C-alpha positions as CSV (number, residue, x, y, z in Angstrom):
1,M,109.2,136.0,68.3
2,V,106.7,136.4,71.0
3,K,105.4,139.8,72.1
4,I,106.1,140.7,75.8
5,K,102.3,140.7,76.6
6,E,102.0,137.2,75.2
7,A,105.1,136.0,77.0
8,V,103.7,137.3,80.3
9,K,100.4,135.7,79.6
10,I,102.1,132.3,78.8
11,A,104.3,132.6,81.9
12,T,101.3,133.4,84.1
13,S,99.4,130.4,82.7
14,M,102.4,128.1,83.3
15,A,102.7,129.4,86.9
16,T,99.1,128.7,87.5
17,I,99.4,125.2,86.1
18,V,102.5,124.5,88.2
19,G,100.8,125.8,91.3
20,T,97.8,123.5,90.6
21,V,100.1,120.5,90.1
22,V,102.0,121.2,93.3
23,T,98.8,121.7,95.3
24,A,97.4,118.4,93.8
25,A,100.6,116.6,94.7
26,Q,100.6,117.7,98.3
27,P,98.3,114.9,99.7
28,A,100.5,112.3,97.9
29,K,103.6,113.8,99.5
30,E,102.0,113.8,102.9
31,A,101.0,110.2,102.5
32,L,104.5,109.2,101.5
33,D,106.0,111.2,104.4
34,E,103.7,109.4,106.8
35,R,104.5,106.0,105.4
36,N,108.3,106.7,105.6
37,E,107.9,107.9,109.2
38,K,106.2,104.7,110.1
39,R,109.0,102.7,108.3
40,K,112.0,104.5,109.8
41,D,112.3,101.9,112.5
42,Y,112.0,98.9,110.2
43,V,114.9,96.6,109.5
44,E,115.4,94.2,106.6
45,I,115.9,90.7,107.9
46,P,118.7,88.9,106.0
47,T,118.1,85.7,104.2
48,F,119.4,82.7,106.2
49,Y,118.3,79.9,104.0
50,G,117.3,79.2,100.5
51,K,117.6,76.5,97.9
52,D,121.3,75.4,97.8
53,F,122.1,78.1,100.4
54,S,122.2,78.0,104.2
55,V,123.9,80.0,106.9
56,S,125.4,78.5,110.1
57,L,123.9,79.4,113.4
58,D,126.9,81.4,114.5
59,K,126.9,83.4,111.2
60,A,123.2,84.0,111.5
61,Q,123.6,85.4,115.0
62,V,126.3,87.8,113.8
63,M,124.2,88.9,110.9
64,L,121.3,89.7,113.3
65,E,123.5,91.6,115.7
66,K,124.8,93.7,112.8
67,I,121.3,95.1,112.2
68,G,120.7,95.6,115.9
69,L,118.6,92.6,116.7
70,V,119.2,90.0,119.5
71,S,119.1,86.4,118.5
72,V,117.6,83.7,120.6
73,S,118.0,80.0,119.7
74,A,115.5,77.3,120.5
75,E,115.6,73.6,119.9
76,I,112.7,72.0,118.1
77,T,112.0,68.7,119.9
78,K,109.3,67.5,117.6
79,P,109.9,68.8,114.0
80,S,107.1,68.8,111.5
81,M,107.1,66.1,108.8
82,K,106.7,68.7,106.1
83,Y,110.4,69.6,106.7
84,K,111.7,66.0,106.6
85,D,113.6,66.6,103.4
86,E,115.3,69.9,104.6
87,K,118.8,70.1,106.0
88,N,119.1,69.7,109.8
């Protein structure tokens, strides 16, 4: 058993430690809040193509519209040779 004086002393010490930890963590919390505020308008772009996986143009447009983006298509008239082995 712990005497009341000792229990109060332990509780006070623990409160001091907790207060110190909370104070020390505040800058990290503020940095995370700031980062999250900057990222609130970010969207994750879906994957449209990968090895053994591709999405049709129509499906890709629908996927973009679902996340609030507007798709614009463009035709590449002179493709790069580095893509010669890729699907059309």
